[in-house]
C-alpha positions, 0 to 999 in steps of 0.5 A: 358880471359884478361891473354890470351889477354896479353900473345897474345899481348906480344907474337906478340910484341916479334915476331915483335921485334925479326923479325926486329932484324933478318932483320937488322942482315941479312942486315948488312952482304949483298952486301959486297965486302971485307971480309978480317979482315986484318987491312987496311992502310986507312979506310973510314966510311961513316955515312948517316945522318938523318933528323935533325931539330935543330943544335944538333944531334937527337937520330937517328943521335947520334946512327948512329955516334956511330955505325960509330965510333965503325965500324973502324978497331981497327988497321986501319992506316988512319981513315976517317969519311965521314959524309953525309947529307944536311940541309933537315929538319933544318938550319944546315946540317946533316953532320955538326951536325954529325961532331959536335957530333963526336968531342964531342965523342972525334974522332981525325981522319980525318972528311970529309963532304958532306953537299949538299945531300938530298937523299941516292943516293946523299949521296953515289954519293957525298961520292965517291970522298971522299972515293976513296983513302980508302983501306976499306969502310964501310957504316953505318946507320940502317942496311937496310938503310946501305945496300941500300947505299951499293947497290947504291955504287955497281951501281955507282962505282963497283970498290969502292964497291969491298972495302966494309966491314961490319960496326958495325951498327947492335947489337942485342937488340939495338934501339929496338923501331926503328928497326921494323919501319926501317925494314919495310921502309928498306925492302920496299926500297930494294924491289923497287931497280931495279935488277942489 
């Protein structure tokens, strides 16, 4: 009896983890504008910040920044890292926390900050003037949140959304414990978006 219960629990946990991973995988490839693999002359990677209570990047922000850095095309010309987020949960803006972590990770390209936004809509709205000259744009967060950001860009500036390429925010088996919750929140948020 105990053995069956353990097998059932393990099966349910595996099903939840695999379902969440698949939801993120599908989201990472939706609402894109450009599917070219050609190296862009200039590329902007927009990293959406997450509530950060202190002045050092928390686990979620560290993951998002690493995903942002690996999203750059290896042969891109100019690289612009656009970091978004105001001081929602702490004294230092999420953008500044992400910037400090980007420097610690050795990023040497251009860093542009949006230190005022408090919502995903504001992240994208405030990022627009920072990404206008980029030939390629990637929005990075957890995959479902990044898709929400892309949906907002399609609403705000379809001309810029045409430049959207897939970021590297999804890898199978990565952030396994966060993906189920992020999938539930992300799917709920995407379902609430008004039709385009």
